[in-house]
C-alpha positions in Angstrom: 0.4 -3.1 7.4 -1.2 -1.4 10.4 -2.2 -3.7 13.3 -3.9 -3.1 16.6 -2.2 -3.8 19.9 -2.7 -7.6 19.9 -1.7 -8.1 16.2 -5.0 -8.1 14.3 -4.5 -6.4 11.0 -6.5 -3.2 10.5 -5.2 -1.9 7.2 -3.2 -3.7 4.5 -1.5 -2.3 1.4 1.1 -3.4 -1.1 3.6 -1.3 -2.9 6.6 -1.6 -5.3 9.9 -2.8 -4.0 11.5 0.6 -4.7 9.0 2.7 -2.7 10.1 3.9 0.8 8.0 2.8 3.7 7.3 6.4 4.8 5.4 7.1 1.6 2.9 4.4 2.5 2.0 5.5 6.0 -0.6 8.1 5.1 -2.6 5.9 2.8 -2.5 3.1 5.4 -3.7 5.3 8.2 -6.5 6.7 6.0 -7.5 3.1 5.1 -8.3 2.1 8.7 -12.0 1.4 8.8 -14.3 2.6 11.6 -14.2 0.2 14.5 -17.4 -0.4 16.6 -16.9 -0.3 20.3 -19.2 -1.7 23.0 -20.0 1.8 24.2 -20.2 5.1 22.4 -19.5 6.0 18.8 -17.4 4.2 16.3 -13.7 4.9 16.5 -12.3 6.3 13.2 -8.7 6.7 14.2 -6.2 5.1 16.5 -5.1 6.9 19.7 -1.4 6.2 19.2 1.0 5.0 16.5 4.3 3.3 17.1 6.8 3.3 14.2 10.5 2.7 13.7 13.2 5.1 12.4 12.1 4.7 8.8 9.1 7.0 9.5 11.1 9.8 11.2 10.0 12.7 9.0 8.6 16.0 10.2 5.8 16.1 7.7 4.6 12.7 8.9 4.7 13.9 12.5 2.8 17.0 11.6 0.2 15.1 9.7 -0.4 12.6 12.6 -0.6 15.5 15.1 -3.1 17.3 12.9 -5.3 14.2 12.8 -5.1 13.9 16.6 -3.1 10.7 16.6 -0.4 10.4 19.2 2.9 9.1 17.8 5.9 7.3 19.1 8.4 7.4 16.3 12.1 6.7 17.0 14.4 9.5 16.1 17.3 8.9 13.7 20.6 9.0 15.4 19.4 9.6 19.0 17.2 6.8 20.2 18.0 3.1 20.2 15.5 0.7 18.8 15.4 -1.2 22.2 12.5 0.7 23.6 10.3 0.2 20.4 11.0 -3.6 20.4 8.4 -4.4 23.0 5.7 -2.9 20.7 7.3 -4.0 17.4 7.2 -7.8 18.1 3.4 -7.8 17.5 3.9 -6.6 13.9 6.7 -9.1 13.4 4.4 -11.9 14.7 1.6 -10.8 12.3 4.0 -10.8 9.4 5.0 -14.3 10.3 1.3 -15.3 10.3 1.1 -13.9 6.8 4.3 -15.7 5.7 2.7 -19.0 6.9 0.4 -18.8 3.9 2.4 -20.5 1.2 0.9 -18.5 -1.6 2.0 -15.2 0.0 5.5 -16.5 1.0 6.4 -16.5 -2.7 4.6 -14.1 -4.9 3.1 -16.3 -7.6 0.6 -13.7 -9.0 1.7 -11.3 -11.6 -1.0 -8.7 -11.0 -0.9 -6.6 -7.9 -4.7 -6.8 -7.5 -4.6 -10.6 -7.2 -1.8 -10.4 -4.6 -3.7 -7.8 -2.6 -6.8 -10.0 -2.7 -5.0 -13.0 -1.4 -3.4 -10.8 1.3 -6.8 -9.6 2.4 -8.2 -13.1 2.5 -5.3 -14.2 4.7 -5.8 -11.2 7.0 -9.5 -12.1 7.3 -8.5 -15.7 8.2 -6.1 -14.4 10.9 -8.8 -12.2 12.4 -11.3 -15.1 12.3 -8.9 -17.5 14.0 -8.0 -14.9 16.7 -11.7 -14.1 17.4 -13.0 -17.7 17.5 -10.2 -19.2 19.6 
């Protein structure tokens, strides 16, 4: 899941349990829809991406740099995760909002398409609640 700074989900995807998180980064970034701003053209990509040590691969850094996306990815073995914690809590909060939906807390659906549909509905409700209140 990719969220914006306040925790609204921008792109959601599901994968198998044995797939590493770094393999899902490129499809998630490509799945971000154009966002309309009050002035100017629609934004098609984020300015900056924060990620933990699981995404510390040179090919991902090159790919993000080639698309013009600034990245803040913790390096394995050198940086502590303390500095990313202030940005990471928004992701954890959004994941807890998703877990609040009982149907998503336990995966009752056998088909991945159904689970993705319910996840998308839940993300839509999260956005609606945040924008109305």
